[in-house]
C-alpha positions in Angstrom: -83.8 25.6 -89.0 -80.6 26.7 -87.1 -81.1 28.8 -84.1 -79.2 32.1 -84.3 -77.5 31.4 -81.0 -76.0 28.2 -82.4 -74.5 29.8 -85.5 -70.8 30.6 -85.7 -70.2 33.5 -88.1 -66.5 32.9 -88.0 -66.9 29.3 -89.0 -69.4 30.2 -91.7 -67.0 32.7 -93.2 -64.2 30.2 -93.1 -66.4 27.6 -94.9 -67.4 30.1 -97.6 -63.8 31.0 -98.2 -62.8 27.4 -98.4 -65.6 26.8 -100.9 -64.3 29.7 -103.0 -60.8 28.3 -103.1 -62.2 24.9 -104.1 -64.2 26.5 -106.9 -60.9 28.1 -108.2 -59.2 24.7 -108.2 -62.1 23.1 -110.0 -62.0 25.8 -112.7 -58.3 25.2 -113.2 -59.0 21.5 -113.7 -61.9 22.2 -116.1 -59.7 24.7 -118.0 -57.2 22.0 -118.7 -59.8 19.3 -119.6 -61.6 21.5 -122.1 -58.4 23.1 -123.4 -59.7 26.6 -122.8 -56.8 28.6 -121.3 -58.8 31.8 -120.8 -61.6 30.2 -118.9 -61.8 31.8 -115.5 -64.2 32.5 -112.6 -64.9 35.6 -110.6 -65.9 34.9 -107.0 -67.2 37.6 -104.7 -68.0 37.3 -101.0 -70.3 39.7 -99.3 -72.5 39.6 -96.3 -75.9 41.3 -95.8 -79.5 40.9 -96.5 -80.7 39.4 -99.7 -83.9 38.2 -101.2 -83.8 34.9 -103.2 -86.1 33.9 -106.0 -86.7 31.5 -108.8 -86.8 33.0 -112.2 -87.5 31.7 -115.7 -90.2 29.6 -117.3 -88.2 27.4 -119.8 -85.0 27.4 -117.8 -85.5 27.7 -114.1 -82.8 29.7 -112.3 -82.2 30.8 -108.7 -81.3 34.4 -108.4 -80.5 36.8 -105.5 -81.8 40.4 -105.3 -81.4 43.3 -102.9 -79.2 46.3 -102.2 -76.4 44.2 -100.8 -76.3 42.1 -104.0 -75.9 45.3 -106.0 -73.1 46.5 -103.8 -71.3 43.2 -104.1 -71.7 43.3 -107.9 
């Protein structure tokens, strides 16, 4: 576990934004590969408290819950 004093919120935010831009580039590549010009991705970034959980019995999915998730949505 990372100690809160060792965390760098600025670096973490930068990493999340870089990841979002990489996801956009990957979607562009997939769009061309599958020949689906309207394929797109919506990426939202929000900070706050969330609760994570595993849902589903046949298909296991990880989901996030909480007021901050609803605001971001």
